[in-house]
N, C-alpha and C positions, 0 to 999 in steps of 0.2 A: 367790181367785185362785191361779194356779199360781206357784210360786216358781222356776220354770224360766226365767223372763224376767229378762235382765240388763240390757237397754236398752230404754227407751221413747222412741221419736223422735216428737216432736209437731210437726205443721204448724199453726201458730195461724191462725185466721181470725175473722171476727165472730160467726157464729152457730154453726157447727159445726167441729170439729177433726178432722184426719186423724191417727190414733195407730197407729204401726207398733211391734209388740212383737218384739224379737229375743232369741232364746235364747242360752245360753252357748256353743252350738255355732255361732252365727252364722246359724242358720236362722230365718226369719220365723215367729212363732208365730201372730200375727194382724195384720191391717191393716184398720182399720175407722174410719168417721166416728163421732164422738161429740159429743154436746151439751155445753154448759158444765157442766151439773149432773152428767152422767155421767163427765166428766173428772175433776171435783173428787172424785167418789166413788171413781174408779179410783185416783187418787193417795193418797187416805186409806186404802184397803183393801189396796193392794198392798204386799208387803214391799219394803224398801229396795232400790233399783237406780239405775242411771244414767238420768237424764231429759235428753234432749238436744233443743234447739229453737233456731230462728233468733232472734238478738238483735233485738228490736223493741220498741215501746212496751208491749205487753201481756205480753211474755216475762218482764218483771221480776215482774209480779204472779204469774204462774203459777209462776215459779221460787221465789219466796218461799213460795207454798203448798206446792210439792213439797218444799222444804227443811224446812218445819215438820212434814212427815210423815216425815222421815228419809231422803229421797232425795238423791242427789249430782247437782246441777244442772250442766249444761254449756251455755252459750250460744254458739252459732256465729255468727260475724259474717257478715252478708250479703255474698256475693261478687259 
């Protein structure tokens, strides 16, 4: 994985997740759908960065997984 990514924004769902990676310059590096397995692999393999997601029931699970891999997790309240 590239270390140019500073923020991973994740839209949680049941089967697949939308992941948007933003670089240090604010430009979108990639925006793609991922399976649960692929997201777990991404969080494990990617260098530490900010992981942002909407606060919901499953966000705490994914937040703990991201934190265990060295990421800084930010849960955004639903507006």
